[in-house]
C-alpha positions in Angstrom: -14.2 -19.1 10.9 -12.3 -19.0 7.6 -14.3 -21.8 6.0 -17.6 -20.2 7.0 -16.4 -16.9 5.5 -15.6 -18.7 2.2 -19.1 -20.3 2.2 -20.7 -16.9 2.7 -18.6 -15.4 -0.1 -19.6 -18.2 -2.5 -23.3 -17.8 -1.4 -23.3 -14.1 -2.1 -21.8 -14.5 -5.5 -24.0 -17.4 -6.6 -27.3 -16.5 -5.1 -27.1 -12.9 -3.9 -28.8 -11.5 -7.0 -31.9 -13.6 -6.2 -32.3 -12.3 -2.6 -33.8 -9.0 -3.6 -36.1 -9.2 -6.6 -38.0 -5.9 -6.3 -36.2 -2.6 -7.0 -36.5 -0.1 -4.2 -36.1 3.6 -4.9 -35.4 6.5 -2.5 -34.7 10.2 -3.1 -32.9 12.5 -0.7 -33.1 16.2 -1.6 -29.7 17.6 -2.4 -28.2 14.1 -2.7 -30.1 12.4 -5.5 -32.2 9.4 -6.3 -30.9 5.9 -5.4 -32.2 2.5 -6.3 -31.4 -1.1 -5.3 -30.3 -1.7 -8.9 -27.5 0.9 -8.9 -24.2 -0.7 -9.9 -25.8 -4.2 -9.4 -23.8 -7.0 -11.1 -24.4 -10.7 -10.8 -20.8 -11.4 -10.0 -19.1 -8.3 -8.7 -22.0 -6.7 -6.7 -24.8 -9.2 -6.4 -26.6 -7.4 -3.5 -27.5 -3.7 -3.5 -29.5 -1.8 -1.0 -30.7 1.8 -1.2 -28.6 3.9 1.2 -30.0 5.0 4.5 -30.8 8.7 5.0 -28.1 11.4 5.5 -29.7 12.1 8.9 -29.4 8.5 10.0 -25.9 8.0 8.6 -24.8 11.3 10.1 -21.0 11.2 9.9 -19.0 13.4 12.3 -16.5 15.9 10.9 -13.9 16.5 13.6 -11.4 19.4 13.0 -7.9 19.5 14.5 -5.2 22.2 14.1 -2.0 23.1 15.8 -4.0 25.7 17.8 -6.7 23.3 18.8 -5.7 20.0 20.4 -9.3 19.2 21.2 -11.5 18.3 18.2 -14.0 20.9 16.9 -17.1 19.5 15.3 -17.9 20.9 11.8 -21.3 21.1 10.2 -22.3 21.1 6.6 -23.9 24.5 7.0 -21.2 26.2 9.0 -20.6 29.9 8.1 -17.2 31.5 7.7 -17.4 32.8 11.2 -18.3 29.4 12.7 -15.4 27.8 10.7 -12.9 30.4 11.9 -14.1 30.0 15.5 -13.5 26.3 15.2 -9.9 27.1 14.2 -10.1 26.5 10.5 -7.4 28.4 8.6 -8.3 28.8 4.9 -4.6 29.5 4.0 -3.5 26.1 5.2 -3.8 22.9 3.3 -6.6 20.6 4.5 -6.2 16.8 5.0 -9.4 14.7 5.4 -8.9 11.2 6.9 -11.5 8.5 6.3 -11.7 5.1 7.9 -12.9 1.8 6.5 -15.4 -0.8 7.4 -15.6 -1.7 11.1 -13.4 1.3 12.0 -14.0 4.8 13.4 -12.2 8.0 14.2 -11.1 6.8 17.6 -9.0 4.0 16.1 -5.3 4.6 16.8 -4.2 5.0 13.1 -6.3 8.1 12.5 -5.1 9.9 15.6 -1.5 8.9 14.9 -1.8 10.1 11.3 -3.4 13.3 12.5 -0.6 14.0 15.0 2.2 13.3 12.5 0.6 15.7 10.0 0.3 18.5 12.5 3.8 17.9 13.7 5.1 18.2 10.1 3.3 21.4 9.2 0.4 23.8 10.0 -2.5 21.8 8.4 -6.3 21.7 8.9 -6.9 18.0 9.7 -10.5 16.6 9.6 -11.3 13.1 10.8 -14.5 11.6 9.3 -16.3 9.4 11.8 -18.9 7.5 9.9 -19.4 4.6 12.3 -23.2 5.2 12.3 -23.3 4.3 8.6 -21.8 0.9 9.6 -23.1 0.2 13.1 -25.0 -3.0 13.2 -25.2 -3.2 9.4 -23.9 -5.8 6.9 -21.1 -5.1 4.5 -23.4 -4.8 1.5 -25.4 -2.2 3.4 -22.3 -0.3 4.3 -21.2 -0.4 0.7 -24.5 1.4 -0.2 -24.3 3.9 2.7 -20.8 5.1 1.8 -22.2 6.8 -1.3 -24.0 9.2 1.1 -20.9 9.7 3.2 -18.9 10.6 0.2 -21.4 13.2 -1.0 -21.5 14.7 2.5 -17.7 15.1 2.5 -18.0 16.7 -0.9 -20.7 19.1 0.5 -18.4 20.0 3.4 -15.5 20.8 1.0 -18.0 22.8 -1.2 -19.2 24.8 1.8 -15.7 25.6 3.0 -14.6 26.6 -0.4 -17.7 28.9 -0.9 -17.3 30.5 2.6 -13.6 31.3 1.9 -13.9 31.9 -1.9 -12.1 35.2 -1.7 -9.2 33.8 0.3 -7.9 31.3 -2.3 -8.3 28.4 0.1 -5.5 25.8 0.3 -5.5 22.4 -1.2 -7.7 19.5 -0.1 -6.2 16.0 0.3 -8.4 13.0 1.1 -6.8 9.9 2.6 -9.1 6.9 2.8 -8.5 3.3 3.9 -10.4 0.3 2.6 -14.0 1.4 2.1 -12.8 4.9 3.0 -10.8 5.0 -0.3 -14.1 4.6 -2.2 -15.8 7.2 0.1 -13.0 9.6 -1.1 -13.9 8.6 -4.6 -17.6 9.4 -4.2 -16.6 12.8 -2.7 -14.5 13.4 -5.7 -17.3 12.4 -8.1 -19.7 14.8 -6.4 -17.1 17.6 -7.0 -16.5 16.5 -10.6 -12.9 15.6 -9.9 -11.8 19.0 -8.7 -10.3 17.7 -5.4 -6.6 18.2 -5.4 -5.5 14.7 -4.2 -6.8 11.4 -3.1 -4.6 8.7 -1.4 -6.4 5.3 -1.5 -4.9 3.0 1.2 -5.6 -0.6 0.0 -9.0 0.3 -1.5 -11.6 -2.3 -0.5 -12.0 -5.2 -3.0 -15.3 -7.1 -2.3 -18.1 -5.5 -4.4 -15.6 -3.2 -6.1 -12.8 -5.2 -7.7 -13.3 -5.9 -11.5 -16.6 -3.9 -11.4 -17.0 -2.7 -15.0 -18.8 0.6 -14.0 -16.1 3.0 -12.8 -18.7 5.2 -11.2 -19.1 2.5 -8.6 -15.6 2.8 -7.1 -12.6 5.0 -6.7 -11.2 6.0 -10.1 -8.5 8.2 -11.4 -11.0 10.9 -12.6 -12.1 11.5 -9.0 -9.3 14.0 -8.3 -6.5 15.9 -10.0 -4.2 13.2 -8.6 -5.1 9.8 -7.2 -2.3 7.7 -5.6 -3.1 4.2 -4.4 -1.2 1.8 -2.1 -2.0 -1.9 -2.5 -1.1 -4.3 0.3 -3.8 -7.0 0.4 -5.2 -7.4 -3.1 -6.4 -10.7 -4.5 -9.4 -13.0 -4.9 -12.3 -13.0 -2.4 -11.8 -16.8 -2.2 -8.4 -16.0 -0.6 -10.3 -13.7 1.8 -8.3 -10.6 0.6 -9.7 -7.3 1.7 -8.1 -5.2 -1.1 -7.9 -5.4 -4.9 -5.2 -5.7 -7.5 -7.0 -3.5 -10.0 -5.4 -0.2 -10.9 -7.7 2.7 -10.3 -5.4 5.8 -9.9 -2.9 7.9 -11.7 -0.4 5.9 -9.7 -0.9 2.4 -8.2 2.0 1.3 -6.0 2.0 -2.4 -5.0 3.9 -2.9 -1.8 5.9 -6.2 -2.1 3.6 -8.5 -4.1 0.5 -6.4 -3.3 -1.2 -9.3 -1.6 0.8 -10.4 1.5 3.2 -8.3 3.6 6.4 -9.3 5.3 6.1 -9.6 9.1 2.4 -10.5 8.9 1.4 -14.1 9.8 1.8 -16.4 6.8 -1.6 -17.9 7.2 -4.6 -15.8 6.0 -6.1 -14.2 9.0 -8.8 -12.1 7.3 -12.3 -13.5 7.8 -13.9 -10.6 5.8 -13.7 -8.3 8.9 -11.2 -6.1 7.0 -8.9 -6.2 9.9 -6.0 -8.3 8.7 -2.4 -7.4 9.2 -1.9 -7.3 5.5 -4.8 -4.9 4.9 -3.8 -2.6 7.8 -0.2 -2.4 6.6 -1.2 0.3 4.1 -2.1 2.6 7.1 1.3 2.3 8.7 3.2 2.7 5.4 1.3 6.0 4.8 2.0 7.1 8.4 5.7 6.4 8.0 5.7 8.3 4.7 4.4 11.5 6.4 6.6 11.2 9.5 8.7 14.3 9.7 12.0 12.5 10.5 11.7 9.9 7.7 14.4 11.9 5.9 16.8 9.6 7.8 15.5 6.7 5.7 15.9 5.8 2.1 13.1 7.2 -0.1 10.3 4.8 -0.9 10.6 4.3 -4.6 8.4 2.1 -6.8 9.4 0.7 -10.2 7.1 0.4 -13.2 6.5 -3.3 -13.8 3.9 -5.7 -15.1 4.1 -8.0 -12.2 5.8 -8.8 -8.9 7.5 -11.8 -10.5 9.0 -9.6 -13.2 10.1 -7.1 -10.6 11.9 -9.8 -8.5 13.6 -11.2 -11.6 15.1 -7.7 -12.4 13.2 -7.3 -15.7 11.9 -3.8 -14.8 14.9 -2.1 -13.3 15.5 1.1 -15.2 17.2 4.4 -14.4 14.7 6.6 -12.6 16.5 9.7 -14.0 16.4 8.5 -17.7 12.6 8.4 -17.9 10.3 10.4 -15.6 7.8 7.5 -15.5 10.1 4.6 -14.7 9.6 5.3 -11.0 7.3 6.9 -8.5 8.0 8.0 -4.9 5.6 7.8 -2.0 6.2 11.3 -0.5 2.8 12.9 0.4 4.3 15.9 2.2 6.7 16.9 -0.6 5.4 15.0 -3.6 8.6 15.5 -5.6 7.9 14.7 -9.2 4.2 14.0 -8.3 3.6 17.8 -8.1 4.4 18.3 -11.7 2.3 15.2 -12.6 -0.7 16.6 -10.7 -0.6 19.8 -12.8 -0.5 18.1 -16.2 -3.4 15.8 -17.2 -1.4 14.6 -20.2 1.3 13.3 -17.9 -1.3 11.8 -15.6 -2.6 9.8 -18.5 0.9 8.3 -19.1 1.1 6.7 -15.6 -2.6 5.8 -15.3 -3.1 2.0 -15.5 0.6 1.3 -14.8 1.7 -0.9 -11.9 4.6 0.1 -9.7 6.3 -2.3 -7.3 8.7 -1.9 -4.3 9.9 -4.0 -1.4 9.6 -3.0 2.2 10.9 -4.3 5.6 8.9 -6.5 7.9 8.4 -4.0 10.7 8.9 -0.3 11.4 10.9 1.3 9.9 9.5 -0.2 6.7 11.3 1.9 4.2 14.8 0.6 3.9 17.3 0.0 1.1 15.8 -2.1 -1.7 18.0 -4.8 -3.4 17.7 -7.6 -5.8 20.0 -10.5 -5.1 20.6 -13.2 -7.7 22.5 -16.4 -7.3 24.6 -17.3 -10.3 25.0 -21.1 -10.0 28.2 -22.8 -11.3 26.2 -25.5 -13.1 22.9 -25.4 -14.8 21.9 -28.5 -13.0 23.3 -30.6 -10.2 23.8 -27.5 -8.1 24.6 -29.6 -5.0 27.1 -32.4 -4.3 25.1 -35.5 -3.7 21.3 -35.6 -3.6 19.5 -32.3 -4.1 18.0 -31.5 -0.6 14.3 -30.9 -0.9 13.9 -28.5 2.0 16.5 -25.9 2.6 17.0 -22.4 4.0 19.4 -19.6 2.9 20.3 -16.8 5.3 22.2 -13.7 4.5 23.9 -11.4 7.1 25.8 -8.1 6.8 28.1 -6.8 9.5 28.0 -3.1 10.4 31.7 -2.2 10.9 30.7 0.8 13.1 29.2 -1.3 15.9 30.1 -4.8 14.9 26.4 -5.9 14.8 24.8 -8.1 12.2 21.7 -7.6 10.1 20.1 -11.0 9.2 17.5 -11.9 6.5 16.2 -15.3 5.4 16.0 -15.5 1.6 14.2 -18.8 1.8 12.7 -20.9 4.6 11.4 -24.4 5.3 8.0 -23.5 3.9 9.4 -23.3 0.4 10.1 -26.9 -0.9 12.0 -27.3 -4.1 13.4 -23.7 -4.0 14.9 -22.5 -7.2 18.3 -21.4 -6.0 19.1 -19.7 -9.2 16.3 -17.2 -9.0 16.4 -13.5 -7.9 15.0 -12.2 -4.6 13.8 -8.8 -3.7 14.9 -7.8 -0.2 14.8 -4.8 2.0 17.8 -4.0 4.4 19.0 -1.3 6.7 22.5 -2.0 5.4 24.0 0.2 2.6 25.5 -1.2 -0.5 28.9 0.0 0.8 28.5 -2.2 3.8 27.6 -5.2 1.7 30.7 -4.9 -0.4 33.0 -6.0 2.4 30.8 -7.5 5.1 28.4 -10.0 3.4 28.1 -13.6 4.5 25.7 -16.4 3.4 24.8 -19.7 5.1 22.6 -22.4 3.7 21.0 -25.3 5.7 19.2 -28.4 4.7 16.6 -30.4 6.5 16.8 -34.0 7.5 20.0 -34.8 5.7 23.0 -35.9 7.8 25.8 -36.0 5.2 27.5 -32.7 4.6 27.0 -31.2 1.2 28.2 -28.4 -0.9 26.2 -25.8 -2.9 28.0 -24.6 -6.0 27.6 -20.8 -6.3 29.7 -19.1 -9.0 28.8 -15.6 -7.8 26.0 -13.4 -6.6 24.7 -10.3 -8.3 23.3 -7.5 -6.1 21.4 -4.6 -7.6 20.7 -1.6 -5.4 17.4 0.2 -6.1 17.4 2.9 -3.5 19.2 6.0 -2.4 19.1 8.1 0.7 20.3 11.6 -0.3 19.7 11.6 -4.1 16.5 12.8 -5.7 16.0 9.7 -7.8 18.1 6.5 -7.7 20.2 5.1 -10.6 20.3 1.3 -10.0 23.8 0.2 -9.1 25.0 -3.4 -9.6 27.9 -5.3 -8.0 29.1 -8.9 -8.3 30.6 -10.9 -5.5 32.2 -14.4 -5.2 32.5 -16.8 -2.2 35.9 -16.9 -0.5 37.5 -18.9 2.3 40.6 -17.6 4.0 40.9 -15.1 1.3 40.8 -17.7 -1.5 38.2 -18.2 -4.2 35.9 -21.2 -3.4 33.7 -21.2 -6.5 35.2 -24.6 -7.6 34.9 -26.2 -4.2 31.4 -25.2 -3.4 29.9 -23.9 -0.1 29.5 -26.3 2.8 26.1 -26.3 4.5 25.6 -24.9 8.0 28.7 -22.7 7.8 29.0 -19.0 7.1 30.7 -18.2 3.9 32.2 -14.7 3.1 31.6 -13.1 -0.2 33.9 -10.4 -1.6 33.7 -7.9 -4.4 35.1 -9.0 -7.8 
């Protein structure tokens, strides 16, 4: 299945532009004129169709409020009275949730997200069900159809705003996953960027990434504030569903922005846009709007050029020293983002920057972020005897309150020739205070019978998170290996045994 998907992708890129030679044109009153040459590009969008009619696409707009547990269908021509009868409250903020390719509003994530929003506050929540724009159609056709869906969402917002123009209606926030992120962008373009906020959850990559015409995809000018989460970016040849391009005022790359911890290591995305890595953006957003997430550390991203630079500690700066060193994913409160939204000059400072953070491998994803670096005693010959090719390093921290351990593998057997002296970004439930007195490390080697020693001079741990503070100031500690209370840096650490580290 994977190999066939790669063949299809190569075929589309190499020969797609020859499939449709003639240029089709269609005009839909109130929507505009569309051609099969719109945004066409020989590499980035080789196939373009004219979109189907608004009547055929016909997305459903389903309203939910705290007062109405059952969905109420909205229409583009609803009057003020009809909107009020459906339960719409113009004083409350409105959230519009938009699914991606091969999804629809009955999918669990949309209803879970809706329920979490309504639990947190009195919102109007509208689910957009555009399954008819995708049913039985190819991905290129769906890409063309979402332009109509975006305009229809824009018209709905326009109608609501006009009907309640004297009531100073609340803010509109659009949340779109995959293709839904670009739908939100088209809605914003229709409204000339006046929408309050757009959250793009791993915006779809194929036919969008690297496209030189920003009108073809989600862009930072589509709303007053555009915040994107990237979880599955990369090349189409890797069958990635998302993109690594920056396209918002803030682009937050979770982990490396390509593969997520806890997901299968092998690529399981055959261009169905349903991979674990691609879906992770949904669950991160849901966790960020969960009312009780105050019990977790704040999800903080650091301004950095690349994941490699982030892991090596090259981008760790004080979040309090410069307002743009860090961003926080906090959709319900927005923190510093509220001031950024209101100042286009400040928006321009963060636009195009990349922010990185590390998460856990399962719920709860937002934990304490750390960088851990091994300071080896010798520049080379870090082991007694022959350097083992395959090895694993495991870290554990004991919680003194319940005497339970938290484990994390820093390396595994799939990483031959591991550079022990590098830095690792990890995410833990354990606080820095716990690590100071309860940290142990064990290393193992594969197919080597003679006991060996690994010479670690010390480890440096940098804390990047905080639970109760507004913004974290990175804190660094250094620890050395001990045995029976004695320093063992000269003797080395024996394989397959737990070694305790203590604060210097």
